[in-house]
DOBAMAR-248313 format. One record per residue: x, y, z of N, C-alpha, C, O in turn; residue in one letter. Coordinates in steps of 0.02 Angstrom, whole numbers, plus 50000, padded with zeros to 5 digits. Atoms other than C-alpha are relative to their C-alpha. Layout:
<sites>
XYZXYZXYZXYZA;...
</sites>
This chain:
<sites>
500414994050000500005000050000500445006350000500325011049962M;499564994249996501395012250048500415000849936500545006449915M;499624999650062502385007849891499595003349945499865007249905D;500444997050051500895012749783499965007650011499995011549964I;500044992849984500725029449873500655003649983500635009149955A;499354996950016502575033049856500115000749925500355005849901L;499934999850072502575028749672499555005449969499755009049924E;500474994850025501045039749641500275006950016500245011549975R;499724993649980501855053949737500605001849957500675007649936G;499434998750043503455052249636499785002049930500055006649900R;500264998650067502475052049474499705007049996499825010649947S;500304993350001501485067549519500535005550007500485010749975L;499454995249992503065076649575500365000949933500535006549915T;499684999750065503855072449408499585004249951499865008349914D;500444996250044502345079449315500035007550016500075011749971E;499984993049979502365095549416500665003249979500675008849954V;499354997350019504225098049386500065001149925500355005949902L;500004999350073504005095249200499615006249979499835010149937T;500404994050016502625108349193500355006450023500335011449988L;499654994149974503635120349300500585002049955500715008049945L;499464998450047505105119149180499735003949940500065008549916K;500304996450056503945124849040499825007150019499935011749980E;500184993249978503325139649142500625004250006500645009949983V;499394996249989505075144949190500365001549934500665006949927I;499674999050064505725142949013499765006449966500155009949934R;500284994150033504565156848953499995006250045499745011450024G;500024994449952504785168049106500485005549980501065004349964L;499594994250014505415185449073499965004650060499415006150084Q;499994995749941505955196749216500405006349984501015006549995V;499664993750015506355214449160500185003750065499745005150105P;499784996649939507385223249296499625006550014499475008250071P;500354993649990506505239949267499304998950028499065003050067E;500675001549973504805231949302500054997750072499614999250113R;499905002249931505485223749460500085006250045499785006650098M;499894993949961506085240749522499355003850007499195006350062T;500644996549998504415248649477499524996750050499185000250087E;500455003549955503465235249572500205000850073499785001650117N;499764998949931504555236949727499825007050022499585008050078V;500164993049983504325255849724499255000950009499045004750053N;500724999449996502455254049697499724997050065499194999150089R;500255003549941502275242749848500015004350063499695002650113S;499974995649942502655257049967500524997850051500585000950104G;499455001849957504115248050046499944993950044500444992050075G;500045005849956503435232850140500534994649985500734990950030P;499495005050018504685222150046500645001450040500994996750059I;499394998449963506085231450135499964998150073500474997850107S;500075002249930505375225950303500394993650013500654992650068A;499635006249994506175209050272500735001350016501044997550054E;499294998449990507895217150270500105004150064500615003450097A;499924995349944507605230250406499884996550067500244998050115V;500195003049936506815219350541500584996650037500674998050096T;499455003149963508335208450583500535005050023500815004350078P;499504995049982509495223450583499775004050061500165005350107K;500284996449943508365233050700499954995550061500064997650117L;500055004949946508115217350803500644999250039500634998050100G;499365000449965509965216850844500105005750049500465005150098H;499924994149958509815234150920499485000350057499655002150113K;500534999149949508145233651012499654993650019499194993750061I;500345006349985507655215351017499514998249945499215002649914G;500405002450055506685204650895499265002050005498975004449957R;500714998449991504945207250967499875007549993499395009649960Q;500084992850005505165225950986500075002349927499695006549904A;499894998250070505835227250808499384998249958499175002049915A;500605002050036504335217550743499445005150010499105007049963H;500534995149986503155229750829500125006649965499665009549937G;499834993750032504065245050764499884999649925499585004049895V;500085000950072504105238350586499264999349982499035002249933I;500715000950014502285232950594499635006750000499265008249954Y;500354993649995501675250050651500235004849945499825008649918H;499764995750054502785259150525499704997949933499535002249892A;500315002450062502115248150385499275002049996499025003849943A;500704997849999500335251950439499955007449984499515009549946Q;500004992850013500725270550439500165001449927499835005649895E;499814998950071501575269650268499414998049955499275001549907A;500565002250041500105259950197499405004550004499035005249955G;500584995749992498795271750268500075006749967499585010249956S;499884993550030499595286850189500054999749924500225004649892R;499985000750072499525280250013500704998449975501144996750014G;499375002150031500935277149893500545005250002501095004049978R;499504994749998501825293549924500554998850049501085001950045G;499495001349949502775286550072500174992750001499754988449992Q;499825007049993503765270950091500204998650072500275003250112D;499855002249933504205261150245500635003350028500645005450086L;499384997049976505975267950256499925007450017500235009850064L;500144992949984505335285950251499675000550068499855004750109E;500364999949936504145282350396500484998450057500495001750108V;499535002049948505505273550496500515005550015500715006550072L;499504994849989506715287950470499745005850043500135009650071S;500304994849959505505299650558499924997850073499765001950116R;500095002649932505445288550713500654996650023500714990450020H;499345003049982507225286150778499974995450058500494992650077P;
</sites>
């Protein structure tokens, strides 16, 4: 019974990987569009990089709280402000 399940799982994994290769083969990633999308997001992507660095200074939980509230503030003010701008106003 377990052999059948393992074989079926292997077969399905093989199918998924084959399909994924086709998707990736046609994937185009223009750097200028990536930059535009990061800028459009208002900065939450930068939270991934900022949180550990801030965590070393004030502690992980405190850093998470600061970043969370700054992201909320940045998001509530529209796209004119990004996360790093909000954080720079709150030393």
